[in-house]
C-alpha positions in Angstrom: -6.2 30.3 18.8 -8.2 31.3 15.5 -7.4 34.9 16.3 -4.0 34.6 16.6 -3.6 32.6 13.2 -5.9 35.4 11.5 -3.3 38.0 12.8 -0.3 35.8 11.5 0.5 36.9 8.1 2.4 33.8 7.3 -0.6 31.8 7.9 -2.8 33.9 5.9 -0.1 33.7 3.1 0.1 29.9 3.4 -3.7 29.6 3.2 -3.8 31.5 0.1 -0.9 30.4 -1.6 -1.0 27.7 -4.6 1.5 26.6 -7.0 0.9 24.8 -10.2 4.1 23.6 -11.7 4.6 24.0 -15.6 4.6 20.3 -17.0 7.9 19.3 -18.8 7.4 19.3 -22.5 9.2 16.0 -22.9 7.9 14.3 -19.7 6.0 11.4 -21.6 8.5 10.6 -24.0 11.2 10.4 -21.1 8.5 8.0 -19.2 8.3 5.9 -22.1 11.9 5.5 -22.8 12.5 4.3 -19.1 9.7 1.9 -19.2 11.2 0.4 -22.5 14.6 0.3 -21.2 13.4 -1.2 -18.1 11.4 -4.0 -19.4 14.4 -4.8 -22.1 16.9 -5.6 -19.5 15.7 -8.1 -16.9 17.5 -7.0 -13.4 19.1 -9.8 -11.5 18.6 -10.1 -7.9 22.1 -9.0 -7.1 21.5 -5.7 -9.0 18.3 -5.0 -7.0 20.5 -5.4 -3.8 23.4 -3.2 -5.3 20.6 -0.6 -6.1 20.0 -0.2 -2.4 22.9 -0.2 -0.6 21.1 0.1 2.6 20.1 -3.4 2.2 23.7 -5.1 1.9 23.8 -5.9 5.7 20.3 -7.7 5.7 21.2 -9.4 2.5 24.5 -10.6 4.2 22.9 -11.4 7.5 20.1 -13.4 5.6 22.8 -15.3 3.7 24.8 -15.9 6.8 21.7 -17.1 8.5 20.8 -19.5 5.5 24.3 -21.1 5.7 24.2 -21.9 9.4 21.0 -23.2 9.2 22.0 -25.6 6.1 25.4 -26.7 7.9 23.5 -27.3 11.1 20.7 -29.3 9.3 23.4 -31.2 7.3 25.4 -31.9 10.5 22.3 -33.2 12.6 21.7 -35.6 9.5 25.1 -36.9 9.2 25.4 -37.5 13.1 22.1 -39.4 13.2 23.1 -41.3 10.1 26.4 -42.4 11.9 24.6 -42.8 15.1 22.0 -45.3 13.5 24.9 -47.2 11.7 26.6 -47.7 15.2 23.7 -48.7 17.0 22.5 -51.2 13.9 26.5 -52.7 14.0 26.3 -53.1 17.8 22.8 -54.9 17.5 24.2 -57.3 14.8 27.2 -58.1 16.8 24.9 -59.2 19.6 22.7 -61.6 17.7 25.4 -62.9 15.0 27.2 -66.0 16.6 30.0 -65.3 14.0 30.5 -61.8 15.3 30.1 -63.1 19.1 32.8 -65.8 18.3 35.2 -63.0 16.7 34.6 -60.5 19.5 35.2 -63.1 22.0 32.3 -62.4 24.2 30.8 -65.9 23.4 34.0 -67.7 24.4 33.7 -65.5 27.8 30.1 -66.5 28.3 31.3 -70.1 27.8 34.1 -70.1 30.2 32.0 -68.4 33.0 29.4 -71.0 32.9 31.5 -73.9 32.9 34.1 -74.1 35.5 
C-alpha cells in the first residue's frame, strides 16, 4: 500500500503541501469591537432561540410539555381538594345530630327500630 501512495502524484503533493494564510490587518480590532458590542447588549433568552432557528421545535416542545405538566398537576391538586372536602362533609353528616335530622337519616332509623 505504501508503494501505491508513493507513485500517486496527488498523495505526494498533499504530503508536501502547506498553506499559511496571511493574517487580516484589522482582525484584532474586529474581535475587540465584537466583544464590546456583545457585552454591552445582554441577550434575552428569546434572542438566543431566534439565533438558532433549528432550536425552535425543541423550544416549542418543551413549552408544551411544561404546560401539560403544570395543567395536569393543577388538575390533580384541585381534584384532591374537592375530594377531601366531599369526604369531610360526608363524615360530618354521619356524626352531626343536626345534619342527621335534617337529612332524614336519623328519623328513618328511629322508625325502623320502633314499630
